N, CA, C and O atoms as a GROMACS GRO file, in nm:
protein
  440
    1MET      N    1   0.360  -1.081   0.425
    1MET     CA    2   0.304  -0.960   0.373
    1MET      C    3   0.165  -0.942   0.436
    1MET      O    4   0.082  -1.033   0.437
    2GLN      N    5   0.144  -0.822   0.489
    2GLN     CA    6   0.014  -0.791   0.546
    2GLN      C    7  -0.046  -0.671   0.475
    2GLN      O    8   0.025  -0.579   0.435
    3PHE      N    9  -0.176  -0.674   0.460
    3PHE     CA   10  -0.250  -0.564   0.399
    3PHE      C   11  -0.335  -0.496   0.505
    3PHE      O   12  -0.400  -0.562   0.585
    4MET      N   13  -0.334  -0.364   0.504
    4MET     CA   14  -0.418  -0.289   0.595
    4MET      C   15  -0.564  -0.325   0.565
    4MET      O   16  -0.601  -0.344   0.449
    5GLY      N   17  -0.645  -0.336   0.669
    5GLY     CA   18  -0.784  -0.376   0.653
    5GLY      C   19  -0.861  -0.286   0.558
    5GLY      O   20  -0.942  -0.333   0.478
    6SER      N   21  -0.837  -0.157   0.567
    6SER     CA   22  -0.904  -0.060   0.480
    6SER      C   23  -0.800   0.003   0.390
    6SER      O   24  -0.748   0.111   0.417
    7LEU      N   25  -0.770  -0.067   0.281
    7LEU     CA   26  -0.665  -0.024   0.189
    7LEU      C   27  -0.703   0.103   0.113
    7LEU      O   28  -0.821   0.129   0.087
    8TYR      N   29  -0.602   0.178   0.079
    8TYR     CA   30  -0.618   0.286  -0.018
    8TYR      C   31  -0.604   0.218  -0.154
    8TYR      O   32  -0.506   0.148  -0.179
    9VAL      N   33  -0.702   0.239  -0.241
    9VAL     CA   34  -0.705   0.165  -0.368
    9VAL      C   35  -0.720   0.262  -0.484
    9VAL      O   36  -0.799   0.356  -0.479
   10GLY      N   37  -0.643   0.238  -0.588
   10GLY     CA   38  -0.652   0.319  -0.709
   10GLY      C   39  -0.789   0.306  -0.772
   10GLY      O   40  -0.855   0.203  -0.764
   11GLU      N   41  -0.830   0.413  -0.836
   11GLU     CA   42  -0.964   0.421  -0.895
   11GLU      C   43  -0.994   0.309  -0.994
   11GLU      O   44  -1.104   0.256  -0.995
   12SER      N   45  -0.898   0.274  -1.076
   12SER     CA   46  -0.923   0.177  -1.182
   12SER      C   47  -0.938   0.033  -1.132
   12SER      O   48  -0.987  -0.053  -1.206
   13ILE      N   49  -0.898   0.006  -1.008
   13ILE     CA   50  -0.908  -0.130  -0.956
   13ILE      C   51  -0.995  -0.140  -0.832
   13ILE      O   52  -0.996  -0.244  -0.765
   14SER      N   53  -1.066  -0.035  -0.800
   14SER     CA   54  -1.144  -0.031  -0.675
   14SER      C   55  -1.248  -0.143  -0.666
   14SER      O   56  -1.277  -0.190  -0.556
   15THR      N   57  -1.303  -0.185  -0.777
   15THR     CA   58  -1.404  -0.292  -0.773
   15THR      C   59  -1.342  -0.431  -0.765
   15THR      O   60  -1.413  -0.529  -0.741
   16LYS      N   61  -1.211  -0.440  -0.784
   16LYS     CA   62  -1.142  -0.570  -0.785
   16LYS      C   63  -1.050  -0.588  -0.664
   16LYS      O   64  -0.970  -0.681  -0.660
   17GLU      N   65  -1.062  -0.501  -0.567
   17GLU     CA   66  -0.969  -0.500  -0.452
   17GLU      C   67  -0.954  -0.636  -0.386
   17GLU      O   68  -0.841  -0.684  -0.371
   18HIS      N   69  -1.062  -0.700  -0.347
   18HIS     CA   70  -1.054  -0.827  -0.275
   18HIS      C   71  -0.994  -0.938  -0.360
   18HIS      O   72  -0.916  -1.020  -0.311
   19GLU      N   73  -1.031  -0.941  -0.487
   19GLU     CA   74  -0.977  -1.040  -0.579
   19GLU      C   75  -0.826  -1.022  -0.596
   19GLU      O   76  -0.751  -1.120  -0.597
   20ILE      N   77  -0.782  -0.899  -0.607
   20ILE     CA   78  -0.639  -0.870  -0.625
   20ILE      C   79  -0.560  -0.908  -0.501
   20ILE      O   80  -0.454  -0.969  -0.512
   21VAL      N   81  -0.610  -0.872  -0.383
   21VAL     CA   82  -0.540  -0.905  -0.259
   21VAL      C   83  -0.527  -1.057  -0.245
   21VAL      O   84  -0.422  -1.107  -0.205
   22LYS      N   85  -0.633  -1.128  -0.279
   22LYS     CA   86  -0.630  -1.274  -0.272
   22LYS      C   87  -0.522  -1.331  -0.366
   22LYS      O   88  -0.448  -1.421  -0.328
   23LYS      N   89  -0.514  -1.278  -0.489
   23LYS     CA   90  -0.413  -1.324  -0.584
   23LYS      C   91  -0.272  -1.298  -0.532
   23LYS      O   92  -0.185  -1.385  -0.543
   24VAL      N   93  -0.250  -1.182  -0.475
   24VAL     CA   94  -0.117  -1.149  -0.422
   24VAL      C   95  -0.081  -1.244  -0.307
   24VAL      O   96   0.031  -1.294  -0.301
   25HIS      N   97  -0.177  -1.269  -0.218
   25HIS     CA   98  -0.152  -1.363  -0.108
   25HIS      C   99  -0.119  -1.503  -0.159
   25HIS      O  100  -0.044  -1.576  -0.096
   26ASN      N  101  -0.176  -1.538  -0.273
   26ASN     CA  102  -0.151  -1.671  -0.331
   26ASN      C  103  -0.027  -1.674  -0.421
   26ASN      O  104   0.000  -1.775  -0.486
   27GLY      N  105   0.047  -1.564  -0.426
   27GLY     CA  106   0.171  -1.560  -0.503
   27GLY      C  107   0.153  -1.545  -0.652
   27GLY      O  108   0.245  -1.575  -0.728
   28LYS      N  109   0.037  -1.499  -0.696
   28LYS     CA  110   0.011  -1.478  -0.838
   28LYS      C  111   0.051  -1.337  -0.879
   28LYS      O  112   0.030  -1.241  -0.804
   29VAL      N  113   0.108  -1.325  -0.997
   29VAL     CA  114   0.147  -1.194  -1.048
   29VAL      C  115   0.023  -1.125  -1.106
   29VAL      O  116  -0.050  -1.183  -1.187
   30VAL      N  117   0.000  -1.002  -1.063
   30VAL     CA  118  -0.108  -0.920  -1.118
   30VAL      C  119  -0.039  -0.813  -1.202
   30VAL      O  120   0.028  -0.725  -1.148
   31PRO      N  121  -0.056  -0.820  -1.334
   31PRO     CA  122   0.015  -0.726  -1.423
   31PRO      C  123  -0.008  -0.580  -1.386
   31PRO      O  124  -0.121  -0.538  -1.362
   32ASN      N  125   0.100  -0.505  -1.381
   32ASN     CA  126   0.099  -0.360  -1.359
   32ASN      C  127   0.056  -0.317  -1.219
   32ASN      O  128   0.033  -0.199  -1.196
   33LEU      N  129   0.046  -0.410  -1.126
   33LEU     CA  130   0.004  -0.377  -0.990
   33LEU      C  131   0.121  -0.319  -0.911
   33LEU      O  132   0.232  -0.372  -0.913
   34TYR      N  133   0.094  -0.210  -0.840
   34TYR     CA  134   0.191  -0.151  -0.750
   34TYR      C  135   0.138  -0.160  -0.608
   34TYR      O  136   0.020  -0.137  -0.582
   35LEU      N  137   0.227  -0.195  -0.517
   35LEU     CA  138   0.196  -0.199  -0.374
   35LEU      C  139   0.250  -0.071  -0.312
   35LEU      O  140   0.362  -0.029  -0.341
   36ILE      N  141   0.170  -0.010  -0.227
   36ILE     CA  142   0.213   0.109  -0.153
   36ILE      C  143   0.230   0.063  -0.010
   36ILE      O  144   0.134   0.022   0.056
   37ALA      N  145   0.354   0.069   0.038
   37ALA     CA  146   0.386   0.008   0.168
   37ALA      C  147   0.470   0.102   0.253
   37ALA      O  148   0.536   0.193   0.202
   38PHE      N  149   0.466   0.077   0.385
   38PHE     CA  150   0.556   0.150   0.474
   38PHE      C  151   0.699   0.123   0.430
   38PHE      O  152   0.734   0.010   0.397
   39SER      N  153   0.780   0.226   0.430
   39SER     CA  154   0.919   0.212   0.392
   39SER      C  155   1.002   0.159   0.509
   39SER      O  156   0.978   0.197   0.624
   40ASP      N  157   1.097   0.074   0.479
   40ASP     CA  158   1.191   0.027   0.582
   40ASP      C  159   1.294   0.135   0.614
   40ASP      O  160   1.355   0.134   0.720
   41ASN      N  161   1.312   0.227   0.521
   41ASN     CA  162   1.405   0.337   0.538
   41ASN      C  163   1.335   0.449   0.616
   41ASN      O  164   1.235   0.502   0.570
   42ALA      N  165   1.386   0.485   0.731
   42ALA     CA  166   1.323   0.586   0.816
   42ALA      C  167   1.315   0.724   0.750
   42ALA      O  168   1.235   0.808   0.790
   43GLU      N  169   1.398   0.747   0.649
   43GLU     CA  170   1.395   0.876   0.580
   43GLU      C  171   1.280   0.886   0.480
   43GLU      O  172   1.247   0.995   0.435
   44ASN      N  173   1.220   0.774   0.445
   44ASN     CA  174   1.108   0.772   0.351
   44ASN      C  175   0.980   0.736   0.425
   44ASN      O  176   0.983   0.665   0.525
   45MET      N  177   0.867   0.785   0.375
   45MET     CA  178   0.740   0.752   0.437
   45MET      C  179   0.684   0.622   0.378
   45MET      O  180   0.646   0.531   0.451
   46LEU      N  181   0.680   0.617   0.247
   46LEU     CA  182   0.618   0.504   0.177
   46LEU      C  183   0.707   0.461   0.060
   46LEU      O  184   0.787   0.538   0.008
   47ASP      N  185   0.690   0.335   0.022
   47ASP     CA  186   0.757   0.282  -0.096
   47ASP      C  187   0.651   0.242  -0.198
   47ASP      O  188   0.545   0.191  -0.162
   48LEU      N  189   0.681   0.264  -0.324
   48LEU     CA  190   0.599   0.214  -0.434
   48LEU      C  191   0.673   0.093  -0.490
   48LEU      O  192   0.783   0.106  -0.544
   49ILE      N  193   0.612  -0.024  -0.478
   49ILE     CA  194   0.680  -0.147  -0.514
   49ILE      C  195   0.601  -0.220  -0.622
   49ILE      O  196   0.484  -0.252  -0.601
   50PRO      N  197   0.662  -0.246  -0.737
   50PRO     CA  198   0.592  -0.330  -0.835
   50PRO      C  199   0.565  -0.466  -0.771
   50PRO      O  200   0.654  -0.526  -0.710
   51GLU      N  201   0.444  -0.514  -0.784
   51GLU     CA  202   0.405  -0.638  -0.716
   51GLU      C  203   0.493  -0.755  -0.757
   51GLU      O  204   0.525  -0.839  -0.672
   52TRP      N  205   0.532  -0.763  -0.883
   52TRP     CA  206   0.617  -0.874  -0.928
   52TRP      C  207   0.750  -0.875  -0.852
   52TRP      O  208   0.806  -0.982  -0.826
   53GLU      N  209   0.799  -0.756  -0.816
   53GLU     CA  210   0.924  -0.747  -0.742
   53GLU      C  211   0.909  -0.805  -0.601
   53GLU      O  212   0.997  -0.876  -0.551
   54ALA      N  213   0.796  -0.775  -0.538
   54ALA     CA  214   0.771  -0.824  -0.401
   54ALA      C  215   0.753  -0.975  -0.398
   54ALA      O  216   0.768  -1.037  -0.293
   55LEU      N  217   0.720  -1.035  -0.512
   55LEU     CA  218   0.701  -1.180  -0.517
   55LEU      C  219   0.830  -1.256  -0.546
   55LEU      O  220   0.831  -1.379  -0.544
   56GLN      N  221   0.938  -1.183  -0.574
   56GLN     CA  222   1.066  -1.248  -0.605
   56GLN      C  223   1.120  -1.321  -0.483
   56GLN      O  224   1.102  -1.279  -0.369
   57LYS      N  225   1.188  -1.430  -0.509
   57LYS     CA  226   1.253  -1.506  -0.403
   57LYS      C  227   1.353  -1.417  -0.330
   57LYS      O  228   1.429  -1.344  -0.395
   58GLY      N  229   1.354  -1.421  -0.202
   58GLY     CA  230   1.449  -1.342  -0.124
   58GLY      C  231   1.398  -1.203  -0.087
   58GLY      O  232   1.462  -1.135  -0.007
   59TYR      N  233   1.285  -1.160  -0.142
   59TYR     CA  234   1.232  -1.028  -0.106
   59TYR      C  235   1.176  -1.038   0.037
   59TYR      O  236   1.109  -1.136   0.069
   60PRO      N  237   1.203  -0.940   0.121
   60PRO     CA  238   1.160  -0.947   0.262
   60PRO      C  239   1.009  -0.922   0.278
   60PRO      O  240   0.967  -0.819   0.330
   61ARG      N  241   0.930  -1.020   0.233
   61ARG     CA  242   0.784  -1.006   0.239
   61ARG      C  243   0.730  -1.008   0.381
   61ARG      O  244   0.625  -0.950   0.409
   62ASP      N  245   0.800  -1.074   0.472
   62ASP     CA  246   0.751  -1.087   0.610
   62ASP      C  247   0.733  -0.951   0.676
   62ASP      O  248   0.646  -0.936   0.763
   63THR      N  249   0.811  -0.854   0.638
   63THR     CA  250   0.804  -0.722   0.702
   63THR      C  251   0.730  -0.620   0.616
   63THR      O  252   0.727  -0.502   0.650
   64LEU      N  253   0.670  -0.664   0.507
   64LEU     CA  254   0.602  -0.573   0.415
   64LEU      C  255   0.460  -0.547   0.462
   64LEU      O  256   0.376  -0.638   0.466
   65ASN      N  257   0.432  -0.421   0.498
   65ASN     CA  258   0.300  -0.379   0.542
   65ASN      C  259   0.240  -0.287   0.437
   65ASN      O  260   0.281  -0.171   0.424
   66VAL      N  261   0.144  -0.339   0.362
   66VAL     CA  262   0.086  -0.269   0.248
   66VAL      C  263  -0.033  -0.186   0.293
   66VAL      O  264  -0.125  -0.236   0.358
   67VAL      N  265  -0.031  -0.057   0.256
   67VAL     CA  266  -0.141   0.033   0.290
   67VAL      C  267  -0.227   0.068   0.169
   67VAL      O  268  -0.336   0.123   0.184
   68GLY      N  269  -0.177   0.036   0.048
   68GLY     CA  270  -0.253   0.068  -0.072
   68GLY      C  271  -0.207  -0.013  -0.191
   68GLY      O  272  -0.097  -0.068  -0.193
   69ILE      N  273  -0.295  -0.018  -0.291
   69ILE     CA  274  -0.263  -0.085  -0.417
   69ILE      C  275  -0.314   0.003  -0.532
   69ILE      O  276  -0.410   0.078  -0.518
   70ALA      N  277  -0.246  -0.009  -0.645
   70ALA     CA  278  -0.283   0.073  -0.760
   70ALA      C  279  -0.242   0.004  -0.889
   70ALA      O  280  -0.154  -0.082  -0.891
   71ASN      N  281  -0.308   0.043  -0.997
   71ASN     CA  282  -0.278  -0.009  -1.129
   71ASN      C  283  -0.180   0.086  -1.197
   71ASN      O  284  -0.220   0.189  -1.253
   72GLY      N  285  -0.054   0.052  -1.193
   72GLY     CA  286   0.050   0.133  -1.257
   72GLY      C  287   0.108   0.239  -1.165
   72GLY      O  288   0.050   0.274  -1.062
   73LYS      N  289   0.224   0.287  -1.205
   73LYS     CA  290   0.298   0.382  -1.121
   73LYS      C  291   0.227   0.517  -1.110
   73LYS      O  292   0.225   0.577  -1.003
   74LYS      N  293   0.169   0.564  -1.220
   74LYS     CA  294   0.100   0.694  -1.215
   74LYS      C  295  -0.017   0.689  -1.118
   74LYS      O  296  -0.037   0.782  -1.039
   75GLU      N  297  -0.095   0.582  -1.123
   75GLU     CA  298  -0.208   0.570  -1.031
   75GLU      C  299  -0.158   0.555  -0.887
   75GLU      O  300  -0.220   0.608  -0.795
   76ALA      N  301  -0.047   0.485  -0.867
   76ALA     CA  302   0.010   0.470  -0.733
   76ALA      C  303   0.052   0.607  -0.677
   76ALA      O  304   0.033   0.635  -0.559
   77ILE      N  305   0.107   0.691  -0.762
   77ILE     CA  306   0.145   0.826  -0.718
   77ILE      C  307   0.021   0.906  -0.681
   77ILE      O  308   0.023   0.981  -0.583
   78ARG      N  309  -0.088   0.890  -0.757
   78ARG     CA  310  -0.213   0.959  -0.722
   78ARG      C  311  -0.269   0.911  -0.589
   78ARG      O  312  -0.322   0.990  -0.511
   79VAL      N  313  -0.256   0.782  -0.562
   79VAL     CA  314  -0.303   0.727  -0.434
   79VAL      C  315  -0.219   0.785  -0.320
   79VAL      O  316  -0.274   0.823  -0.216
   80VAL      N  317  -0.088   0.792  -0.338
   80VAL     CA  318  -0.002   0.851  -0.235
   80VAL      C  319  -0.037   0.999  -0.215
   80VAL      O  320  -0.038   1.047  -0.102
   81GLN      N  321  -0.065   1.068  -0.323
   81GLN     CA  322  -0.107   1.208  -0.312
   81GLN      C  323  -0.234   1.220  -0.227
   81GLN      O  324  -0.245   1.309  -0.143
   82HIS      N  325  -0.328   1.129  -0.250
   82HIS     CA  326  -0.451   1.128  -0.170
   82HIS      C  327  -0.420   1.104  -0.022
   82HIS      O  328  -0.479   1.168   0.065
   83ILE      N  329  -0.329   1.012   0.005
   83ILE     CA  330  -0.291   0.982   0.144
   83ILE      C  331  -0.229   1.106   0.210
   83ILE      O  332  -0.263   1.138   0.324
   84VAL      N  333  -0.140   1.174   0.140
   84VAL     CA  334  -0.075   1.295   0.194
   84VAL      C  335  -0.179   1.403   0.220
   84VAL      O  336  -0.176   1.469   0.324
   85GLU      N  337  -0.270   1.422   0.126
   85GLU     CA  338  -0.375   1.523   0.144
   85GLU      C  339  -0.462   1.491   0.265
   85GLU      O  340  -0.500   1.580   0.340
   86GLU      N  341  -0.492   1.363   0.284
   86GLU     CA  342  -0.570   1.321   0.400
   86GLU      C  343  -0.493   1.350   0.529
   86GLU      O  344  -0.551   1.397   0.627
   87ALA      N  345  -0.364   1.321   0.529
   87ALA     CA  346  -0.281   1.348   0.647
   87ALA      C  347  -0.281   1.497   0.678
   87ALA      O  348  -0.290   1.537   0.794
   88LEU      N  349  -0.269   1.580   0.575
   88LEU     CA  350  -0.270   1.725   0.595
   88LEU      C  351  -0.403   1.771   0.656
   88LEU      O  352  -0.405   1.855   0.746
   89ARG      N  353  -0.515   1.716   0.606
   89ARG     CA  354  -0.647   1.753   0.659
   89ARG      C  355  -0.664   1.709   0.804
   89ARG      O  356  -0.713   1.785   0.888
   90GLU      N  357  -0.624   1.584   0.832
   90GLU     CA  358  -0.652   1.526   0.963
   90GLU      C  359  -0.552   1.564   1.071
   90GLU      O  360  -0.588   1.574   1.189
   91THR      N  361  -0.426   1.586   1.033
   91THR     CA  362  -0.323   1.611   1.135
   91THR      C  363  -0.259   1.748   1.123
   91THR      O  364  -0.178   1.786   1.207
   92LYS      N  365  -0.295   1.822   1.018
   92LYS     CA  366  -0.235   1.953   0.991
   92LYS      C  367  -0.085   1.943   0.968
   92LYS      O  368  -0.012   2.041   0.984
   93SER      N  369  -0.039   1.823   0.929
   93SER     CA  370   0.102   1.804   0.893
   93SER      C  371   0.108   1.695   0.785
   93SER      O  372   0.008   1.630   0.756
   94ALA      N  373   0.224   1.678   0.729
   94ALA     CA  374   0.242   1.573   0.627
   94ALA      C  375   0.299   1.447   0.689
   94ALA      O  376   0.370   1.371   0.622
   95ASP      N  377   0.270   1.424   0.815
   95ASP     CA  378   0.320   1.306   0.886
   95ASP      C  379   0.236   1.184   0.851
   95ASP      O  380   0.155   1.137   0.930
   96VAL      N  381   0.258   1.135   0.732
   96VAL     CA  382   0.182   1.023   0.679
   96VAL      C  383   0.205   0.897   0.761
   96VAL      O  384   0.111   0.821   0.787
   97ARG      N  385   0.327   0.874   0.801
   97ARG     CA  386   0.359   0.753   0.878
   97ARG      C  387   0.276   0.742   1.005
   97ARG      O  388   0.220   0.636   1.033
   98THR      N  389   0.268   0.850   1.082
   98THR     CA  390   0.193   0.846   1.207
   98THR      C  391   0.045   0.822   1.181
   98THR      O  392  -0.017   0.738   1.248
   99LEU      N  393  -0.012   0.893   1.085
   99LEU     CA  394  -0.153   0.875   1.051
   99LEU      C  395  -0.182   0.730   1.012
   99LEU      O  396  -0.277   0.670   1.061
  100LEU      N  397  -0.100   0.676   0.923
  100LEU     CA  398  -0.124   0.540   0.875
  100LEU      C  399  -0.100   0.436   0.984
  100LEU      O  400  -0.171   0.335   0.990
  101LYS      N  401  -0.002   0.458   1.070
  101LYS     CA  402   0.021   0.363   1.179
  101LYS      C  403  -0.096   0.361   1.276
  101LYS      O  404  -0.133   0.256   1.327
  102GLN      N  405  -0.155   0.478   1.302
  102GLN     CA  406  -0.273   0.483   1.388
  102GLN      C  407  -0.389   0.408   1.323
  102GLN      O  408  -0.461   0.334   1.391
  103LYS      N  409  -0.408   0.426   1.194
  103LYS     CA  410  -0.514   0.357   1.122
  103LYS      C  411  -0.486   0.206   1.122
  103LYS      O  412  -0.576   0.125   1.142
  104TRP      N  413  -0.360   0.169   1.099
  104TRP     CA  414  -0.321   0.028   1.094
  104TRP      C  415  -0.356  -0.040   1.226
  104TRP      O  416  -0.413  -0.149   1.227
  105GLU      N  417  -0.320   0.024   1.335
  105GLU     CA  418  -0.345  -0.034   1.467
  105GLU      C  419  -0.493  -0.044   1.500
  105GLU      O  420  -0.533  -0.129   1.579
  106GLY      N  421  -0.574   0.042   1.439
  106GLY     CA  422  -0.717   0.044   1.469
  106GLY      C  423  -0.801  -0.051   1.385
  106GLY      O  424  -0.923  -0.050   1.396
  107GLN      N  425  -0.739  -0.133   1.302
  107GLN     CA  426  -0.817  -0.224   1.218
  107GLN      C  427  -0.747  -0.357   1.198
  107GLN      O  428  -0.626  -0.370   1.216
  108ALA      N  429  -0.825  -0.453   1.161
  108ALA     CA  430  -0.770  -0.586   1.136
  108ALA      C  431  -0.696  -0.585   1.002
  108ALA      O  432  -0.738  -0.520   0.906
  109CYS      N  433  -0.588  -0.658   0.997
  109CYS     CA  434  -0.512  -0.671   0.873
  109CYS      C  435  -0.558  -0.797   0.801
  109CYS      O  436  -0.622  -0.885   0.859
  110ARG      N  437  -0.524  -0.804   0.673
  110ARG     CA  438  -0.560  -0.923   0.597
  110ARG      C  439  -0.436  -0.986   0.538
  110ARG      O  440  -0.445  -1.088   0.471
   0.00000   0.00000   0.00000
């Protein structure tokens, strides 16, 4: 599992970002945490994944590229909304995948 260097973070956990990422890397469950990641399905842009699910045995964590984290599903949806709005401003389209891949390539992952 890799995290984008400059994650999109939900408002309620913005001050705990580094602590939360460290816990996830160490395999600890963070209650109500959602990961916002590139979708493996080409028809989808992003997936909202409960963190506990990504920690389950057999989950394909090696290919999981996380672009954001949020506290709960509602906050995760708001973070995705922010990402889409940013894509619209910067690219004049809703091509979130391209925008995020360019950002991903331009920064170190954690």
